[in-house]
C-alpha positions as CSV (number, residue, x, y, z in Angstrom):
1,M,0.0,0.0,0.0
2,L,1.5,3.3,-1.0
3,L,0.7,6.5,0.8
4,P,0.8,9.9,-0.8
5,T,4.2,11.6,-0.4
6,S,2.8,14.4,1.7
7,I,1.4,12.0,4.3
8,Y,4.4,9.6,4.2
9,E,6.8,12.4,4.9
10,R,4.9,13.6,8.0
11,V,4.4,10.2,9.7
12,P,7.3,10.8,12.2
13,Q,5.8,14.2,13.1
14,F,2.5,12.5,13.7
15,W,4.1,9.9,16.0
16,L,5.9,12.6,17.9
17,L,2.8,14.7,18.4
18,L,0.8,11.6,19.5
19,G,3.6,10.8,22.0
20,L,3.7,14.3,23.4
21,L,-0.1,14.3,23.8
22,F,0.0,11.0,25.7
23,M,2.8,12.2,27.9
24,S,1.0,15.4,28.7
25,S,-2.2,13.6,29.4
26,G,-0.4,11.3,31.8
27,A,1.1,14.3,33.6
28,Y,-2.3,16.0,33.7
29,V,-4.1,13.1,35.3
30,G,-1.3,12.9,37.9
31,F,0.9,10.1,39.0
32,E,-1.4,9.1,41.8
33,Y,-3.4,7.1,39.3
34,S,-2.0,3.9,37.8
35,V,-3.4,4.9,34.3
36,S,-1.0,7.8,34.1
37,F,1.9,5.5,34.0
38,L,0.4,3.7,31.0
39,Y,-0.2,7.1,29.3
40,F,3.3,8.2,30.0
41,G,4.7,4.8,28.7
42,V,2.7,4.9,25.5
43,G,3.8,8.5,25.0
44,L,7.4,7.7,25.5
45,F,7.2,4.8,23.1
46,S,5.6,7.0,20.4
47,C,8.3,9.6,20.8
48,V,11.1,7.1,20.6
49,W,9.4,5.4,17.6
50,S,9.1,8.7,15.8
51,L,12.8,9.5,16.3
52,Y,13.7,6.0,15.1
53,V,11.8,6.4,11.9
54,Y,13.2,9.8,11.3
55,V,16.8,8.6,11.8
56,L,16.3,5.7,9.5
57,R,14.9,7.9,6.8
58,S,17.6,10.5,7.2
59,R,20.3,7.8,6.8
60,N,18.8,6.4,3.6
61,P,17.0,9.3,1.8
62,Q,16.9,7.6,-1.6
63,N,14.8,4.8,-0.3
64,S,12.4,7.0,1.8
65,Q,9.4,6.1,-0.4
66,P,8.4,2.4,0.0
67,E,8.8,0.4,-3.1
68,P,5.8,-1.3,-4.6
69,S,5.3,-5.0,-3.7
70,P,6.5,-7.6,-6.2
71,Q,2.8,-8.4,-6.9
72,D,2.2,-4.8,-8.0
73,A,5.2,-4.8,-10.3
74,Q,4.3,-8.1,-11.8
75,S,0.7,-7.1,-12.5
76,E,1.9,-3.9,-14.3
77,Q,4.2,-6.0,-16.5
78,T,1.6,-8.6,-17.5
79,T,-1.2,-6.1,-18.2
80,P,-1.0,-4.8,-21.8
81,S,-1.7,-1.2,-22.3
82,V,-4.6,0.0,-24.4
83,H,-2.3,1.6,-26.9
84,Q,-0.5,-1.8,-27.6
85,S,-3.8,-3.7,-28.0
86,T,-5.2,-1.2,-30.5
87,E,-2.0,-1.3,-32.6
88,Q,-2.1,-5.1,-32.7
89,T,-5.8,-5.1,-33.9
90,S,-5.1,-2.4,-36.5
91,Q,-2.1,-4.3,-37.9
92,G,-4.1,-7.5,-38.1
93,S,-6.8,-6.0,-40.3
């Protein structure tokens, strides 16, 4: 599944924002409640994940867009284009 480039490039920012929101929610609830540790943990994980994705993409910028799966590439090769099929029928007549 390919994502549009504008969305694909902003995924690390989304994870960072989500992490900061979870961490701030955990701090707002207060550490007296056990749920706040879960919020803070999920927020920390999201922030670390966003940094991990950002570092991987910055190290390898030419491969930042995911490649199509082999099934997609194979279906494009086996499907004849409309232009080719019309040329074949016009030559056969």
